[in-house]
PDB file of N, CA, C and O in Angstrom:
ATOM      1  N   UNK A   1       0.747  -1.167   0.041  1.00  0.00           N
ATOM      2  CA  UNK A   1      -0.254   0.023   0.148  1.00  0.00           C
ATOM      3  C   UNK A   1       0.785   1.316  -0.117  1.00  0.00           C
ATOM      4  O   UNK A   1       1.872   1.402   0.453  1.00  0.00           O
ATOM      5  N   UNK A   2       0.343   2.182  -0.952  1.00  0.00           N
ATOM      6  CA  UNK A   2       1.163   3.296  -0.832  1.00  0.00           C
ATOM      7  C   UNK A   2       1.058   4.136   0.107  1.00  0.00           C
ATOM      8  O   UNK A   2      -0.095   4.268   0.520  1.00  0.00           O
ATOM      9  N   UNK A   3       2.175   5.028   0.817  1.00  0.00           N
ATOM     10  CA  UNK A   3       2.349   5.501   1.698  1.00  0.00           C
ATOM     11  C   UNK A   3       2.730   7.136   1.699  1.00  0.00           C
ATOM     12  O   UNK A   3       3.727   7.513   1.084  1.00  0.00           O
ATOM     13  N   UNK A   4       2.065   7.875   2.266  1.00  0.00           N
ATOM     14  CA  UNK A   4       2.369   9.277   1.989  1.00  0.00           C
ATOM     15  C   UNK A   4       2.717   9.979   3.197  1.00  0.00           C
ATOM     16  O   UNK A   4       2.143   9.637   4.231  1.00  0.00           O
ATOM     17  N   UNK A   5       3.683  11.035   3.233  1.00  0.00           N
ATOM     18  CA  UNK A   5       4.246  12.045   4.501  1.00  0.00           C
ATOM     19  C   UNK A   5       2.936  12.740   4.997  1.00  0.00           C
ATOM     20  O   UNK A   5       2.150  13.398   4.316  1.00  0.00           O
ATOM     21  N   UNK A   6       2.879  12.484   6.180  1.00  0.00           N
ATOM     22  CA  UNK A   6       1.772  13.008   7.009  1.00  0.00           C
ATOM     23  C   UNK A   6       2.276  14.627   7.356  1.00  0.00           C
ATOM     24  O   UNK A   6       2.700  14.811   8.498  1.00  0.00           O
ATOM     25  N   UNK A   7       2.251  15.599   6.573  1.00  0.00           N
ATOM     26  CA  UNK A   7       2.633  16.927   6.641  1.00  0.00           C
ATOM     27  C   UNK A   7       4.268  16.931   7.355  1.00  0.00           C
ATOM     28  O   UNK A   7       5.306  16.436   6.915  1.00  0.00           O
ATOM     29  N   UNK A   8       4.047  17.586   8.432  1.00  0.00           N
ATOM     30  CA  UNK A   8       5.883  17.770   9.053  1.00  0.00           C
ATOM     31  C   UNK A   8       5.979  16.843  10.136  1.00  0.00           C
ATOM     32  O   UNK A   8       6.943  16.881  10.900  1.00  0.00           O
ATOM     33  N   UNK A   9       5.012  15.975  10.267  1.00  0.00           N
ATOM     34  CA  UNK A   9       4.761  15.112  11.410  1.00  0.00           C
ATOM     35  C   UNK A   9       6.062  14.127  11.481  1.00  0.00           C
ATOM     36  O   UNK A   9       6.576  13.796  12.550  1.00  0.00           O
ATOM     37  N   UNK A  10       6.613  13.623   9.959  1.00  0.00           N
ATOM     38  CA  UNK A  10       7.437  12.560   9.787  1.00  0.00           C
ATOM     39  C   UNK A  10       6.752  11.312  10.007  1.00  0.00           C
ATOM     40  O   UNK A  10       7.405  10.270  10.067  1.00  0.00           O
ATOM     41  N   UNK A  11       5.156  11.319  10.168  1.00  0.00           N
ATOM     42  CA  UNK A  11       4.799   9.988  10.022  1.00  0.00           C
ATOM     43  C   UNK A  11       4.271   9.825   8.873  1.00  0.00           C
ATOM     44  O   UNK A  11       3.928  10.815   8.227  1.00  0.00           O
ATOM     45  N   UNK A  12       4.106   8.615   8.409  1.00  0.00           N
ATOM     46  CA  UNK A  12       3.555   8.351   7.023  1.00  0.00           C
ATOM     47  C   UNK A  12       2.038   7.484   7.266  1.00  0.00           C
ATOM     48  O   UNK A  12       1.933   6.575   8.088  1.00  0.00           O
ATOM     49  N   UNK A  13       1.004   7.921   6.457  1.00  0.00           N
ATOM     50  CA  UNK A  13       0.066   7.079   6.461  1.00  0.00           C
ATOM     51  C   UNK A  13      -0.282   6.959   4.828  1.00  0.00           C
ATOM     52  O   UNK A  13       0.034   7.637   3.850  1.00  0.00           O
ATOM     53  N   UNK A  14      -1.043   5.828   5.012  1.00  0.00           N
ATOM     54  CA  UNK A  14      -1.891   5.162   3.719  1.00  0.00           C
ATOM     55  C   UNK A  14      -2.407   6.205   2.694  1.00  0.00           C
ATOM     56  O   UNK A  14      -3.138   7.097   3.123  1.00  0.00           O
ATOM     57  N   UNK A  15      -2.116   6.173   1.479  1.00  0.00           N
ATOM     58  CA  UNK A  15      -2.722   6.903   0.569  1.00  0.00           C
ATOM     59  C   UNK A  15      -4.235   7.069   0.286  1.00  0.00           C
ATOM     60  O   UNK A  15      -4.896   8.003  -0.168  1.00  0.00           O
ATOM     61  N   UNK A  16      -4.518   5.923   0.685  1.00  0.00           N
ATOM     62  CA  UNK A  16      -5.986   5.310   0.839  1.00  0.00           C
ATOM     63  C   UNK A  16      -6.878   5.346   2.216  1.00  0.00           C
ATOM     64  O   UNK A  16      -6.727   4.402   2.991  1.00  0.00           O
ATOM     65  N   UNK A  17      -7.690   6.266   2.515  1.00  0.00           N
ATOM     66  CA  UNK A  17      -8.433   6.193   3.832  1.00  0.00           C
ATOM     67  C   UNK A  17      -9.615   5.345   4.027  1.00  0.00           C
ATOM     68  O   UNK A  17     -10.321   4.923   3.111  1.00  0.00           O
ATOM     69  N   UNK A  18      -9.751   5.166   5.025  1.00  0.00           N
ATOM     70  CA  UNK A  18     -11.169   4.450   5.439  1.00  0.00           C
ATOM     71  C   UNK A  18     -11.955   5.049   6.373  1.00  0.00           C
ATOM     72  O   UNK A  18     -11.715   5.238   7.566  1.00  0.00           O
ATOM     73  N   UNK A  19     -13.154   5.401   5.571  1.00  0.00           N
ATOM     74  CA  UNK A  19     -14.411   6.177   6.429  1.00  0.00           C
ATOM     75  C   UNK A  19     -15.243   5.313   7.347  1.00  0.00           C
ATOM     76  O   UNK A  19     -15.794   4.242   7.089  1.00  0.00           O
ATOM     77  N   UNK A  20     -15.218   6.013   8.491  1.00  0.00           N
ATOM     78  CA  UNK A  20     -15.843   5.163   9.757  1.00  0.00           C
ATOM     79  C   UNK A  20     -17.342   5.506   9.753  1.00  0.00           C
ATOM     80  O   UNK A  20     -17.922   4.937  10.678  1.00  0.00           O
ATOM     81  N   UNK A  21     -17.960   6.096   9.159  1.00  0.00           N
ATOM     82  CA  UNK A  21     -19.391   6.993   9.254  1.00  0.00           C
ATOM     83  C   UNK A  21     -20.519   5.724   9.688  1.00  0.00           C
ATOM     84  O   UNK A  21     -21.613   6.043  10.154  1.00  0.00           O
ATOM     85  N   UNK A  22     -20.266   4.729   9.552  1.00  0.00           N
ATOM     86  CA  UNK A  22     -21.150   3.930   9.863  1.00  0.00           C
ATOM     87  C   UNK A  22     -21.096   3.061  11.068  1.00  0.00           C
ATOM     88  O   UNK A  22     -22.036   2.389  11.492  1.00  0.00           O
ATOM     89  N   UNK A  23     -19.598   3.160  11.709  1.00  0.00           N
ATOM     90  CA  UNK A  23     -19.107   2.509  12.921  1.00  0.00           C
ATOM     91  C   UNK A  23     -20.257   3.007  13.994  1.00  0.00           C
ATOM     92  O   UNK A  23     -20.579   4.195  13.947  1.00  0.00           O
ATOM     93  N   UNK A  24     -20.800   2.264  14.825  1.00  0.00           N
ATOM     94  CA  UNK A  24     -21.354   2.587  16.165  1.00  0.00           C
ATOM     95  C   UNK A  24     -23.114   2.788  15.641  1.00  0.00           C
ATOM     96  O   UNK A  24     -23.981   2.816  16.515  1.00  0.00           O
ATOM     97  N   UNK A  25     -23.414   2.890  14.459  1.00  0.00           N
ATOM     98  CA  UNK A  25     -24.820   3.148  13.779  1.00  0.00           C
ATOM     99  C   UNK A  25     -25.059   1.676  13.097  1.00  0.00           C
ATOM    100  O   UNK A  25     -25.329   0.579  13.587  1.00  0.00           O
ATOM    101  N   UNK A  26     -24.825   2.165  11.638  1.00  0.00           N
ATOM    102  CA  UNK A  26     -25.286   1.036  10.785  1.00  0.00           C
ATOM    103  C   UNK A  26     -24.498  -0.421  11.107  1.00  0.00           C
ATOM    104  O   UNK A  26     -24.956  -1.551  10.938  1.00  0.00           O
ATOM    105  N   UNK A  27     -23.421  -0.115  11.528  1.00  0.00           N
ATOM    106  CA  UNK A  27     -22.258  -0.961  11.913  1.00  0.00           C
ATOM    107  C   UNK A  27     -22.357  -1.322  13.226  1.00  0.00           C
ATOM    108  O   UNK A  27     -22.028  -0.343  13.896  1.00  0.00           O
ATOM    109  N   UNK A  28     -22.681  -2.351  14.003  1.00  0.00           N
ATOM    110  CA  UNK A  28     -22.529  -2.315  15.479  1.00  0.00           C
ATOM    111  C   UNK A  28     -20.646  -2.530  15.805  1.00  0.00           C
ATOM    112  O   UNK A  28     -19.625  -2.662  15.131  1.00  0.00           O
ATOM    113  N   UNK A  29     -20.969  -2.469  17.017  1.00  0.00           N
ATOM    114  CA  UNK A  29     -19.225  -2.541  17.527  1.00  0.00           C
ATOM    115  C   UNK A  29     -18.522  -4.059  16.752  1.00  0.00           C
ATOM    116  O   UNK A  29     -17.379  -3.925  16.315  1.00  0.00           O
ATOM    117  N   UNK A  30     -19.033  -5.125  16.629  1.00  0.00           N
ATOM    118  CA  UNK A  30     -18.532  -6.343  16.219  1.00  0.00           C
ATOM    119  C   UNK A  30     -18.380  -6.064  14.956  1.00  0.00           C
ATOM    120  O   UNK A  30     -17.285  -6.403  14.508  1.00  0.00           O
ATOM    121  N   UNK A  31     -19.240  -5.465  14.080  1.00  0.00           N
ATOM    122  CA  UNK A  31     -18.983  -5.310  12.362  1.00  0.00           C
ATOM    123  C   UNK A  31     -18.247  -4.226  12.379  1.00  0.00           C
ATOM    124  O   UNK A  31     -17.402  -4.174  11.485  1.00  0.00           O
ATOM    125  N   UNK A  32     -18.299  -3.269  13.169  1.00  0.00           N
ATOM    126  CA  UNK A  32     -17.350  -2.309  12.814  1.00  0.00           C
ATOM    127  C   UNK A  32     -15.597  -2.862  13.124  1.00  0.00           C
ATOM    128  O   UNK A  32     -14.635  -2.550  12.422  1.00  0.00           O
ATOM    129  N   UNK A  33     -15.571  -3.515  14.041  1.00  0.00           N
ATOM    130  CA  UNK A  33     -14.557  -4.427  14.253  1.00  0.00           C
ATOM    131  C   UNK A  33     -13.882  -5.196  13.360  1.00  0.00           C
ATOM    132  O   UNK A  33     -12.661  -5.222  13.209  1.00  0.00           O
ATOM    133  N   UNK A  34     -14.812  -5.906  12.690  1.00  0.00           N
ATOM    134  CA  UNK A  34     -14.545  -6.621  11.717  1.00  0.00           C
ATOM    135  C   UNK A  34     -14.018  -6.038  10.253  1.00  0.00           C
ATOM    136  O   UNK A  34     -13.250  -6.590   9.465  1.00  0.00           O
ATOM    137  N   UNK A  35     -14.679  -4.736  10.138  1.00  0.00           N
ATOM    138  CA  UNK A  35     -14.379  -3.993   8.799  1.00  0.00           C
ATOM    139  C   UNK A  35     -13.012  -3.173   9.194  1.00  0.00           C
ATOM    140  O   UNK A  35     -12.181  -2.894   8.330  1.00  0.00           O
ATOM    141  N   UNK A  36     -12.860  -2.833  10.494  1.00  0.00           N
ATOM    142  CA  UNK A  36     -11.638  -2.152  10.961  1.00  0.00           C
ATOM    143  C   UNK A  36     -10.340  -3.435  10.673  1.00  0.00           C
ATOM    144  O   UNK A  36      -9.286  -3.086  10.143  1.00  0.00           O
ATOM    145  N   UNK A  37     -10.495  -4.439  10.952  1.00  0.00           N
ATOM    146  CA  UNK A  37      -9.263  -5.419  10.862  1.00  0.00           C
ATOM    147  C   UNK A  37      -9.315  -5.811   9.584  1.00  0.00           C
ATOM    148  O   UNK A  37      -8.234  -6.210   9.151  1.00  0.00           O
ATOM    149  N   UNK A  38     -10.506  -5.837   8.595  1.00  0.00           N
ATOM    150  CA  UNK A  38      -9.875  -6.110   7.200  1.00  0.00           C
ATOM    151  C   UNK A  38      -9.073  -4.939   6.459  1.00  0.00           C
ATOM    152  O   UNK A  38      -8.124  -5.195   5.718  1.00  0.00           O
ATOM    153  N   UNK A  39      -9.525  -3.624   6.713  1.00  0.00           N
ATOM    154  CA  UNK A  39      -8.869  -2.557   6.457  1.00  0.00           C
ATOM    155  C   UNK A  39      -7.556  -2.468   7.050  1.00  0.00           C
ATOM    156  O   UNK A  39      -6.771  -1.834   6.344  1.00  0.00           O
ATOM    157  N   UNK A  40      -6.988  -2.992   8.333  1.00  0.00           N
ATOM    158  CA  UNK A  40      -5.652  -2.963   8.688  1.00  0.00           C
ATOM    159  C   UNK A  40      -5.242  -4.329   8.024  1.00  0.00           C
ATOM    160  O   UNK A  40      -4.033  -4.462   7.837  1.00  0.00           O
ATOM    161  N   UNK A  41      -5.923  -5.191   7.703  1.00  0.00           N
ATOM    162  CA  UNK A  41      -5.222  -6.357   6.974  1.00  0.00           C
ATOM    163  C   UNK A  41      -4.829  -6.231   5.493  1.00  0.00           C
ATOM    164  O   UNK A  41      -4.070  -7.001   4.906  1.00  0.00           O
ATOM    165  N   UNK A  42      -5.525  -5.021   4.899  1.00  0.00           N
ATOM    166  CA  UNK A  42      -5.005  -4.596   3.796  1.00  0.00           C
ATOM    167  C   UNK A  42      -4.296  -3.430   3.855  1.00  0.00           C
ATOM    168  O   UNK A  42      -4.544  -2.542   3.039  1.00  0.00           O
ATOM    169  N   UNK A  43      -3.523  -3.301   4.621  1.00  0.00           N
ATOM    170  CA  UNK A  43      -2.518  -1.973   4.824  1.00  0.00           C
ATOM    171  C   UNK A  43      -3.136  -0.741   5.209  1.00  0.00           C
ATOM    172  O   UNK A  43      -2.401   0.182   5.562  1.00  0.00           O
ATOM    173  N   UNK A  44      -4.236  -0.607   5.196  1.00  0.00           N
ATOM    174  CA  UNK A  44      -4.479   0.795   5.595  1.00  0.00           C
ATOM    175  C   UNK A  44      -4.454   1.339   7.081  1.00  0.00           C
ATOM    176  O   UNK A  44      -4.887   0.696   8.037  1.00  0.00           O
ATOM    177  N   UNK A  45      -3.927   2.527   7.156  1.00  0.00           N
ATOM    178  CA  UNK A  45      -3.400   2.864   8.466  1.00  0.00           C
ATOM    179  C   UNK A  45      -4.180   4.547   8.980  1.00  0.00           C
ATOM    180  O   UNK A  45      -3.847   5.237   9.943  1.00  0.00           O
ATOM    181  N   UNK A  46      -5.209   4.812   8.018  1.00  0.00           N
ATOM    182  CA  UNK A  46      -5.762   6.116   7.852  1.00  0.00           C
ATOM    183  C   UNK A  46      -7.105   5.846   7.936  1.00  0.00           C
ATOM    184  O   UNK A  46      -7.642   5.164   7.064  1.00  0.00           O
ATOM    185  N   UNK A  47      -7.853   6.385   9.068  1.00  0.00           N
ATOM    186  CA  UNK A  47      -9.185   6.179   9.210  1.00  0.00           C
ATOM    187  C   UNK A  47      -9.812   7.676   9.355  1.00  0.00           C
ATOM    188  O   UNK A  47      -9.331   8.566  10.056  1.00  0.00           O
ATOM    189  N   UNK A  48     -10.702   7.751   8.744  1.00  0.00           N
ATOM    190  CA  UNK A  48     -11.514   9.120   8.769  1.00  0.00           C
ATOM    191  C   UNK A  48     -12.818   8.886   9.485  1.00  0.00           C
ATOM    192  O   UNK A  48     -13.662   8.076   9.105  1.00  0.00           O
ATOM    193  N   UNK A  49     -12.936   9.756  10.691  1.00  0.00           N
ATOM    194  CA  UNK A  49     -13.883   9.963  11.316  1.00  0.00           C
ATOM    195  C   UNK A  49     -13.932  11.404  11.881  1.00  0.00           C
ATOM    196  O   UNK A  49     -13.044  12.257  11.871  1.00  0.00           O
ATOM    197  N   UNK A  50     -15.393  11.474  12.457  1.00  0.00           N
ATOM    198  CA  UNK A  50     -15.501  12.809  12.889  1.00  0.00           C
ATOM    199  C   UNK A  50     -16.483  12.769  14.083  1.00  0.00           C
ATOM    200  O   UNK A  50     -17.055  11.731  14.417  1.00  0.00           O
ATOM    201  N   UNK A  51     -16.644  13.946  14.700  1.00  0.00           N
ATOM    202  CA  UNK A  51     -17.833  13.804  15.827  1.00  0.00           C
ATOM    203  C   UNK A  51     -19.053  13.750  15.531  1.00  0.00           C
ATOM    204  O   UNK A  51     -19.850  13.573  16.452  1.00  0.00           O
ATOM    205  N   UNK A  52     -19.568  13.896  14.088  1.00  0.00           N
ATOM    206  CA  UNK A  52     -20.797  13.998  13.609  1.00  0.00           C
ATOM    207  C   UNK A  52     -21.173  12.732  12.814  1.00  0.00           C
ATOM    208  O   UNK A  52     -22.200  12.561  12.157  1.00  0.00           O
ATOM    209  N   UNK A  53     -20.118  11.854  13.002  1.00  0.00           N
ATOM    210  CA  UNK A  53     -20.423  10.349  12.137  1.00  0.00           C
ATOM    211  C   UNK A  53     -21.278   9.669  13.388  1.00  0.00           C
ATOM    212  O   UNK A  53     -20.757   9.901  14.479  1.00  0.00           O
ATOM    213  N   UNK A  54     -22.299   8.999  13.431  1.00  0.00           N
ATOM    214  CA  UNK A  54     -23.131   8.496  14.284  1.00  0.00           C
ATOM    215  C   UNK A  54     -23.338   9.142  15.562  1.00  0.00           C
ATOM    216  O   UNK A  54     -23.464   8.468  16.584  1.00  0.00           O
ATOM    217  N   UNK A  55     -23.378  10.321  15.569  1.00  0.00           N
ATOM    218  CA  UNK A  55     -23.429  11.308  16.955  1.00  0.00           C
ATOM    219  C   UNK A  55     -22.335  11.001  17.705  1.00  0.00           C
ATOM    220  O   UNK A  55     -22.556  10.786  18.897  1.00  0.00           O
ATOM    221  N   UNK A  56     -20.914  10.903  17.217  1.00  0.00           N
ATOM    222  CA  UNK A  56     -20.123  10.906  17.789  1.00  0.00           C
ATOM    223  C   UNK A  56     -19.562   9.518  18.216  1.00  0.00           C
ATOM    224  O   UNK A  56     -18.427   9.397  18.678  1.00  0.00           O
ATOM    225  N   UNK A  57     -20.488   8.395  18.021  1.00  0.00           N
ATOM    226  CA  UNK A  57     -20.328   7.104  18.499  1.00  0.00           C
ATOM    227  C   UNK A  57     -19.328   6.591  17.577  1.00  0.00           C
ATOM    228  O   UNK A  57     -18.786   5.584  18.035  1.00  0.00           O
ATOM    229  N   UNK A  58     -18.871   6.965  16.357  1.00  0.00           N
ATOM    230  CA  UNK A  58     -17.970   6.486  15.631  1.00  0.00           C
ATOM    231  C   UNK A  58     -16.357   6.603  16.007  1.00  0.00           C
ATOM    232  O   UNK A  58     -15.407   5.828  15.896  1.00  0.00           O
ATOM    233  N   UNK A  59     -16.498   7.774  16.440  1.00  0.00           N
ATOM    234  CA  UNK A  59     -15.044   8.343  17.251  1.00  0.00           C
ATOM    235  C   UNK A  59     -14.721   7.337  18.217  1.00  0.00           C
ATOM    236  O   UNK A  59     -13.634   6.761  18.181  1.00  0.00           O
ATOM    237  N   UNK A  60     -15.685   7.064  19.165  1.00  0.00           N
ATOM    238  CA  UNK A  60     -15.403   6.143  20.610  1.00  0.00           C
ATOM    239  C   UNK A  60     -15.361   4.800  19.984  1.00  0.00           C
ATOM    240  O   UNK A  60     -14.472   4.060  20.405  1.00  0.00           O
ATOM    241  N   UNK A  61     -16.242   4.280  18.948  1.00  0.00           N
ATOM    242  CA  UNK A  61     -15.641   2.962  18.692  1.00  0.00           C
ATOM    243  C   UNK A  61     -14.331   2.756  17.994  1.00  0.00           C
ATOM    244  O   UNK A  61     -13.611   1.781  18.208  1.00  0.00           O
ATOM    245  N   UNK A  62     -14.056   3.717  17.152  1.00  0.00           N
ATOM    246  CA  UNK A  62     -12.641   3.723  16.685  1.00  0.00           C
ATOM    247  C   UNK A  62     -11.319   3.638  17.580  1.00  0.00           C
ATOM    248  O   UNK A  62     -10.339   2.905  17.455  1.00  0.00           O
ATOM    249  N   UNK A  63     -11.603   4.599  18.496  1.00  0.00           N
ATOM    250  CA  UNK A  63     -11.070   4.714  19.555  1.00  0.00           C
ATOM    251  C   UNK A  63     -10.477   3.543  20.452  1.00  0.00           C
ATOM    252  O   UNK A  63      -9.298   3.374  20.763  1.00  0.00           O
ATOM    253  N   UNK A  64     -11.720   2.683  20.830  1.00  0.00           N
ATOM    254  CA  UNK A  64     -11.814   1.748  21.488  1.00  0.00           C
ATOM    255  C   UNK A  64     -10.954   0.606  20.594  1.00  0.00           C
ATOM    256  O   UNK A  64     -10.007   0.050  21.150  1.00  0.00           O
ATOM    257  N   UNK A  65     -11.217   0.342  19.521  1.00  0.00           N
ATOM    258  CA  UNK A  65     -10.262  -0.465  18.732  1.00  0.00           C
ATOM    259  C   UNK A  65      -8.996  -0.042  18.577  1.00  0.00           C
ATOM    260  O   UNK A  65      -8.152  -0.888  18.281  1.00  0.00           O
ATOM    261  N   UNK A  66      -8.692   1.033  18.707  1.00  0.00           N
ATOM    262  CA  UNK A  66      -7.205   1.322  18.598  1.00  0.00           C
ATOM    263  C   UNK A  66      -6.535   1.203  20.257  1.00  0.00           C
ATOM    264  O   UNK A  66      -5.467   0.734  20.652  1.00  0.00           O
ATOM    265  N   UNK A  67      -7.332   1.653  20.764  1.00  0.00           N
ATOM    266  CA  UNK A  67      -6.606   1.033  22.177  1.00  0.00           C
ATOM    267  C   UNK A  67      -6.844  -0.269  22.488  1.00  0.00           C
ATOM    268  O   UNK A  67      -5.821  -0.672  23.042  1.00  0.00           O
ATOM    269  N   UNK A  68      -7.626  -1.118  22.428  1.00  0.00           N
ATOM    270  CA  UNK A  68      -7.597  -2.656  22.543  1.00  0.00           C
ATOM    271  C   UNK A  68      -6.837  -3.318  21.923  1.00  0.00           C
ATOM    272  O   UNK A  68      -6.498  -4.405  22.391  1.00  0.00           O
ATOM    273  N   UNK A  69      -6.370  -2.913  20.774  1.00  0.00           N
ATOM    274  CA  UNK A  69      -5.558  -3.664  19.861  1.00  0.00           C
ATOM    275  C   UNK A  69      -4.072  -2.952  19.791  1.00  0.00           C
ATOM    276  O   UNK A  69      -3.188  -3.372  19.044  1.00  0.00           O
ATOM    277  N   UNK A  70      -3.915  -1.834  20.655  1.00  0.00           N
ATOM    278  CA  UNK A  70      -2.673  -1.244  20.701  1.00  0.00           C
ATOM    279  C   UNK A  70      -2.057  -0.749  19.325  1.00  0.00           C
ATOM    280  O   UNK A  70      -0.838  -0.707  19.161  1.00  0.00           O
ATOM    281  N   UNK A  71      -2.819  -0.437  18.505  1.00  0.00           N
ATOM    282  CA  UNK A  71      -2.480  -0.108  17.169  1.00  0.00           C
ATOM    283  C   UNK A  71      -2.446   1.175  16.775  1.00  0.00           C
ATOM    284  O   UNK A  71      -2.525   1.434  15.574  1.00  0.00           O
ATOM    285  N   UNK A  72      -2.306   2.299  17.842  1.00  0.00           N
ATOM    286  CA  UNK A  72      -2.120   3.566  17.469  1.00  0.00           C
ATOM    287  C   UNK A  72      -0.951   4.074  17.084  1.00  0.00           C
ATOM    288  O   UNK A  72      -0.791   5.240  16.724  1.00  0.00           O
ATOM    289  N   UNK A  73       0.012   3.119  17.153  1.00  0.00           N
ATOM    290  CA  UNK A  73       1.630   3.743  16.704  1.00  0.00           C
ATOM    291  C   UNK A  73       1.602   3.111  15.349  1.00  0.00           C
ATOM    292  O   UNK A  73       2.604   3.323  14.666  1.00  0.00           O
ATOM    293  N   UNK A  74       0.626   2.352  14.804  1.00  0.00           N
ATOM    294  CA  UNK A  74       0.912   1.867  13.572  1.00  0.00           C
ATOM    295  C   UNK A  74       0.290   2.668  12.500  1.00  0.00           C
ATOM    296  O   UNK A  74       0.455   2.356  11.321  1.00  0.00           O
TER     297      UNK A  74
END
């Protein structure tokens, strides 16, 4: 998967992002985790989320997955 530099941070992110708008709403936590895992398996490390997605639930679910699987540094 192609990676690009993230501004001046020195970090590199995937050129392709994964939207999490359905996390915590149309996709429950289990389904969200499965989608997250498939995206990670494909090499994606850029997840688009916002406090308006699923009334903030998307960020909570995504944060929980990052915490539980210690993947934030990836």
